[in-house]
C-alpha positions in Angstrom: -25.0 -106.4 35.9 -27.9 -104.2 37.4 -30.1 -104.5 34.2 -33.2 -106.7 35.1 -34.2 -108.7 31.9 -37.8 -108.6 32.9 -38.1 -105.0 33.5 -35.3 -103.7 30.4 -34.9 -106.4 27.9 -33.3 -104.1 25.9 -30.8 -103.0 28.4 -29.8 -106.6 29.5 -29.3 -107.4 25.8 -26.9 -104.8 25.6 -25.7 -105.7 29.0 -24.5 -108.9 27.4 -23.0 -107.6 24.3 -21.0 -105.0 26.5 -19.8 -108.2 28.2 -18.6 -110.0 25.5 -16.9 -107.0 23.8 -15.2 -106.3 27.0 -13.9 -109.8 27.3 -12.1 -109.0 24.0 -10.3 -105.9 24.7 -6.7 -106.0 24.4 -5.7 -104.0 27.6 -6.5 -107.0 29.7 -5.6 -110.0 27.9 -2.0 -109.1 26.4 0.5 -109.2 29.1 0.4 -113.1 29.8 1.4 -113.7 26.4 4.2 -111.0 26.1 7.6 -112.5 25.6 10.7 -111.2 27.2 12.6 -108.7 25.3 15.2 -110.1 23.2 19.2 -109.5 23.4 18.4 -107.3 19.9 15.5 -105.2 18.6 12.0 -105.8 18.9 9.8 -104.8 16.1 6.1 -104.9 16.1 3.9 -105.2 12.7 0.4 -106.2 12.3 -3.0 -105.3 11.0 -6.8 -105.7 12.0 -9.7 -103.7 13.7 -7.9 -104.4 16.8 -4.7 -103.3 15.5 -4.8 -99.9 17.3 -5.9 -101.3 20.7 -3.1 -104.3 20.5 -0.5 -101.8 19.9 -1.6 -99.7 23.0 -1.5 -102.6 24.9 1.7 -103.6 24.0 3.3 -100.4 24.1 2.0 -99.9 27.6 3.3 -103.1 28.8 6.6 -103.2 27.1 9.7 -102.3 29.4 10.2 -98.7 29.2 14.1 -99.3 28.8 13.7 -102.1 26.1 14.0 -100.9 22.5 10.5 -101.1 20.8 9.5 -99.6 17.4 7.0 -100.7 14.7 3.8 -100.3 12.5 0.4 -101.8 12.7 -2.7 -100.8 10.6 -5.9 -100.8 11.7 -9.4 -99.6 10.0 -10.4 -95.8 9.8 -11.5 -94.5 13.1 -10.0 -97.7 15.1 -7.2 -96.2 16.7 -8.2 -95.8 20.5 -8.8 -92.0 21.2 -6.3 -92.0 24.0 -3.5 -93.5 21.9 -4.8 -91.3 19.2 -4.1 -88.1 21.5 -0.8 -89.6 22.9 0.8 -92.1 20.4 3.3 -94.6 22.0 6.4 -96.2 20.3 4.4 -98.1 17.9 3.0 -96.3 15.0 -0.5 -97.0 14.0 -1.8 -96.0 10.5 -5.6 -96.4 9.2 -6.7 -97.7 5.9 -10.1 -99.1 4.3 -12.0 -102.2 5.2 -13.6 -104.3 3.7 -12.3 -103.5 0.4 -8.7 -102.5 0.5 -7.4 -99.3 -0.5 -3.8 -97.1 -1.4 -3.5 -96.7 2.2 -3.4 -100.2 3.1 -0.9 -100.8 0.3 1.3 -98.4 1.1 1.0 -99.6 5.0 2.1 -103.4 3.8 4.9 -101.9 1.8 6.1 -100.1 5.1 5.6 -103.3 7.2 7.8 -105.1 4.7 10.6 -102.8 4.9 10.5 -102.7 8.6 11.5 -106.4 8.8 14.3 -106.2 6.4 17.8 -106.8 7.6 17.1 -108.1 11.0 18.9 -110.7 12.7 18.7 -113.9 14.8 18.9 -111.7 17.9 15.8 -109.7 16.9 12.2 -110.2 17.5 9.2 -109.5 15.5 6.0 -109.4 17.5 3.0 -109.3 14.9 -0.1 -108.2 16.3 -3.4 -109.8 14.1 -7.0 -109.6 14.5 -9.8 -109.7 12.0 -10.0 -107.5 9.3 -6.3 -107.8 9.0 -6.5 -109.3 5.3 -8.4 -106.1 3.8 -5.6 -103.7 5.6 -2.9 -105.5 4.8 -2.8 -105.0 0.9 0.2 -106.3 -1.1 -1.0 -107.6 -4.2 1.0 -110.5 -6.0 3.5 -110.0 -8.9 1.3 -108.7 -11.9 -1.9 -108.3 -9.7 -2.9 -104.3 -9.4 -4.7 -103.0 -6.4 -7.5 -102.4 -8.8 -7.8 -106.2 -9.4 -7.7 -107.3 -5.8 -10.4 -104.4 -4.9 -12.7 -106.2 -7.6 -12.2 -109.8 -6.6 -12.6 -108.5 -2.8 -16.0 -106.8 -3.9 -17.1 -109.6 -5.9 -16.2 -112.4 -2.6 -18.0 -110.1 -0.3 -21.1 -109.5 -2.4 -20.9 -113.8 -3.3 -21.9 -115.4 -0.1 -18.6 -117.0 0.0 -17.6 -118.1 3.7 -14.6 -116.5 5.5 -12.1 -118.9 4.6 -12.7 -119.3 1.2 -12.4 -115.4 0.9 -9.1 -115.5 2.6 -8.1 -118.6 0.7 -8.4 -116.5 -2.3 -6.8 -113.3 -0.5 -3.7 -114.8 0.4 -3.1 -116.5 -2.8 -3.3 -113.2 -4.5 -0.6 -111.8 -2.0 3.0 -111.1 -1.5 2.7 -110.8 2.3 -0.2 -112.9 3.4 -0.2 -116.8 4.0 3.0 -117.1 5.6 5.0 -114.8 3.4 5.3 -112.0 6.0 7.2 -114.6 8.4 9.5 -114.9 5.6 10.2 -111.6 5.1 11.2 -111.9 9.1 13.8 -114.4 8.9 16.2 -115.0 10.8 14.5 -113.1 13.6 12.3 -114.8 15.8 8.6 -114.2 15.7 5.6 -114.3 18.0 2.2 -113.5 16.7 -0.3 -112.6 19.0 -4.1 -113.1 17.6 -7.7 -112.0 18.5 -10.0 -114.4 16.4 -12.8 -113.3 14.4 -13.1 -116.6 12.6 -15.1 -120.2 13.3 -12.8 -122.5 14.4 -10.3 -120.0 15.4 -7.6 -121.4 12.7 -4.4 -119.1 12.7 -4.3 -119.4 9.3 -7.4 -118.2 8.2 -7.4 -115.0 10.8 -6.4 -112.2 8.4 -5.2 -114.5 6.1 -2.5 -115.8 8.2 0.5 -113.6 7.5 2.8 -115.2 9.5 1.7 -118.9 9.7 2.0 -121.7 7.3 -1.0 -122.1 4.9 -2.5 -125.5 4.2 -4.5 -124.4 1.3 -3.5 -124.2 -2.3 -3.4 -122.2 -5.7 -5.8 -124.9 -7.0 -7.9 -124.2 -3.9 -8.1 -120.4 -4.6 -9.1 -121.0 -8.3 -11.5 -123.5 -7.8 -13.4 -120.6 -5.2 -13.3 -118.3 -8.1 -14.9 -120.4 -10.3 -17.4 -121.8 -8.2 -18.7 -118.2 -7.4 -18.4 -116.9 -11.0 -15.7 -114.6 -9.9 -13.9 -112.6 -13.2 -10.0 -113.6 -12.8 -7.6 -111.0 -14.2 -5.4 -112.9 -16.5 -2.1 -112.1 -14.7 -3.9 -113.8 -11.2 -5.4 -116.7 -13.5 -1.4 -117.3 -14.6 -0.2 -117.1 -11.4 -3.0 -119.5 -9.6 -2.8 -122.0 -12.4 0.8 -122.5 -12.9 1.3 -122.4 -8.9 3.6 -119.3 -9.0 1.4 -117.6 -6.2 1.9 -120.9 -3.8 2.2 -120.2 -0.2 4.4 -121.5 2.6 3.2 -124.9 3.7 2.9 -126.8 7.1 6.3 -127.9 7.9 8.3 -125.3 6.2 11.6 -124.8 8.5 11.1 -121.1 8.3 8.3 -121.5 10.8 10.7 -123.1 13.5 10.8 -121.4 16.9 7.8 -118.9 15.9 5.1 -118.8 18.1 1.8 -117.9 18.2 -0.6 -117.1 21.2 -4.7 -116.7 20.9 -5.2 -113.9 23.3 -9.1 -113.3 22.7 -11.7 -115.8 20.9 -15.4 -115.8 20.2 -16.0 -118.6 22.7 -14.3 -116.8 25.4 -16.8 -113.7 24.7 -20.0 -115.8 24.6 -18.5 -117.4 27.8 -18.7 -113.9 29.4 -21.7 -113.2 28.0 -23.2 -116.3 29.7 -21.5 -115.6 33.2 -23.2 -111.9 33.4 -26.5 -113.4 32.4 -26.4 -116.1 35.0 -25.2 -113.2 37.7 -28.6 -111.6 36.5 -30.6 -114.7 37.6 -31.2 -116.0 33.9 -30.0 -119.7 32.7 -27.8 -119.2 29.7 -27.2 -121.5 27.0 -24.5 -121.2 24.1 -25.0 -122.8 21.1 -21.8 -122.6 19.2 -18.8 -119.9 18.3 -19.0 -121.5 14.8 -22.2 -120.8 13.3 -22.1 -120.2 9.7 -24.5 -120.0 6.6 -26.9 -117.4 5.1 -27.5 -114.8 7.8 -31.6 -114.7 7.0 -31.4 -118.7 7.4 -29.4 -118.7 10.6 -32.2 -116.0 11.8 -34.9 -118.3 11.0 -33.3 -121.3 12.7 -32.5 -119.2 15.6 -36.3 -118.1 15.9 -37.4 -121.8 15.4 -35.3 -122.7 18.6 -36.8 -119.9 20.4 -40.3 -120.5 19.6 -39.8 -123.9 21.1 -38.3 -122.8 24.3 -41.3 -120.1 24.4 -44.1 -122.4 23.5 -43.0 -125.7 25.0 -40.0 -125.0 27.3 -37.8 -127.3 25.5 -35.1 -127.8 24.8 -34.5 -125.3 27.5 -36.8 -124.0 30.1 -37.5 -120.3 30.2 -36.5 -117.7 31.2 -33.3 -118.1 29.6 -31.0 -116.6 27.1 -29.4 -118.4 23.9 -26.3 -117.1 22.7 -24.6 -118.0 19.5 -21.6 -116.5 17.5 -19.6 -117.5 14.2 -19.8 -115.5 10.9 -22.7 -115.7 8.8 -22.7 -114.3 5.2 -25.0 -112.2 2.8 -25.3 -112.9 -0.6 -26.4 -109.3 -2.0 -29.1 -109.5 -4.6 -29.5 -105.4 -4.4 -27.1 -103.1 -4.6 -29.7 -100.6 -3.5 -29.9 -102.2 0.1 -28.0 -101.1 3.0 -27.1 -103.6 6.0 -24.4 -106.3 7.3 -24.9 -109.8 8.6 -26.4 -109.1 11.9 -29.5 -106.8 10.5 -30.3 -109.3 7.8 -30.0 -112.0 10.4 -32.6 -110.2 12.5 -35.0 -109.5 9.4 -35.0 -113.0 9.0 -35.4 -113.9 12.4 -38.1 -111.1 13.3 -40.3 -112.8 10.3 -40.0 -115.9 11.2 -41.3 -115.0 15.0 -43.9 -113.0 13.9 -44.1 -111.2 17.1 -43.6 -114.2 19.2 -44.5 -113.1 23.0 -41.6 -113.0 25.3 -38.9 -113.3 22.8 -36.3 -110.4 22.6 -33.1 -110.7 20.0 -29.9 -109.2 19.8 -27.7 -109.5 17.1 -24.4 -107.2 16.6 -20.9 -107.4 15.2 -18.3 -107.0 18.2 -16.2 -104.7 16.1 -19.2 -102.3 16.8 -19.4 -102.3 13.0 -22.1 -104.1 11.1 -20.5 -104.3 7.3 -19.9 -100.7 6.1 -22.9 -99.0 8.3 -22.5 -97.3 11.7 -24.0 -99.4 14.0 -23.1 -102.7 15.3 -26.4 -104.5 14.7 -29.8 -104.3 16.3 -32.6 -105.5 18.7 -35.7 -107.4 17.5 -38.6 -107.3 20.2 -42.2 -108.8 20.0 -43.8 -105.7 18.5 -41.1 -104.9 16.1 -43.3 -106.0 13.0 -46.2 -104.2 14.4 -44.5 -101.0 14.7 -42.9 -101.5 11.4 -46.3 -102.2 10.1 -47.7 -98.8 11.6 -45.0 -96.7 9.6 -46.1 -98.8 6.8 -42.9 -100.5 6.7 -42.9 -104.4 5.2 -40.2 -106.5 6.6 -40.0 -109.2 3.4 -39.6 -106.2 1.0 -36.8 -104.9 3.1 -35.1 -108.7 3.0 -35.6 -108.8 -0.2 -33.5 -106.1 -1.0 -31.0 -106.7 1.6 -32.0 -103.5 3.3 -32.1 -104.2 6.7 -30.4 -101.1 8.0 -33.1 -99.2 6.5 -36.1 -101.4 8.2 -34.4 -100.9 12.0 -33.1 -97.6 11.8 -36.8 -95.5 11.7 -37.9 -97.9 14.5 -35.1 -96.6 16.8 -33.7 -100.3 17.0 -30.0 -100.0 15.9 -27.6 -100.7 18.3 -24.7 -98.1 17.4 -21.8 -98.2 20.2 -19.4 -97.0 17.6 -15.9 -98.8 16.9 -15.0 -101.1 20.2 -11.4 -101.7 19.2 -11.6 -105.3 19.1 -13.1 -107.9 17.1 -14.4 -111.6 17.7 -17.1 -111.3 15.4 -20.7 -112.2 15.5 -22.6 -112.2 18.7 -26.0 -112.9 19.2 -28.3 -113.2 22.3 -32.0 -114.1 22.1 -34.1 -113.8 25.5 -37.0 -115.7 26.2 -38.8 -114.8 29.0 
């Protein structure tokens, strides 16, 4: 790293983000986890924001003389340019995220058809990354795509945690929660995962289409009730009767299957910490599993940064504090724009009140904060004063979940575009 933190704190923080993203790119992490070609066919299926990059990596690494075909679905505009220009043996299609659409439904049905009629000599290579739950849309019997869309939108606005959302999603799906693995039988299934969830639980990542599910219909129903989400009658009947139950741990259908995590949030935080230390700045990783309301998590991070800045405890300055995980936003205003990262930053900025020497970056590692065009933003000591000079009142923007429109006129958004991977939230607090 050539950026010096004292001379260019913005550039330094952005370099840490770039290091975190680079560690999670599939091109460099896939080879060591690929199985040998089988005696029969190899069919590649999958879903997620990293799906295009994962497909490109497998296509490049798989022997040219070994049969390879398949279909992977990713988010719109998330196919790597080089693979879009020169498609390989694995077809990549695009669909909507975070709310599923018809393209995702069609992709899911095509994937289900591709894995029919396989034999024990065949291999299914499943490429799964964050976002796959919305992209792989195959509603359970009696549940319409419109029902799934409405429930998904309500969950996203409710403040529910990712494991809660995915518990509901897989019990209202005909392909998630281990059901895709059942479709592949008797072929062997090898799943390559890029984790975007706290704890890296395979059954939570993209709602675990190829792994057993320890949650139940009763759990899903309780979550929907807890957040006051309307349940269509067909969905309620399926959950209450247990008709929508998923395959459980210990089910013999998973015998011989393998699951490999090829990139995780912790690995990306470690890469950012190494980059900081190489630049002469001590780095401290709080956790890769931080959850909670974004604005409240921002306040807690601000309190820690103030303690370091003012008292040199619990860490000595200069230093950088790193964290990851997946926070949530309880949406109270439909008029606002923004995602988890910018809402975290707005809460953090208000709590910091211009603390000298404290600079903060928060961004989603997929390059998209919610549904906006930015990954996140940067807070500097003069952020609130620059905003006040433009007549922007930070608390007003936070009250209406409008963090994007607070940071945009300040020129403080971080806009890398799609990164073609996804290991979730990245936060870096630099205290000089």
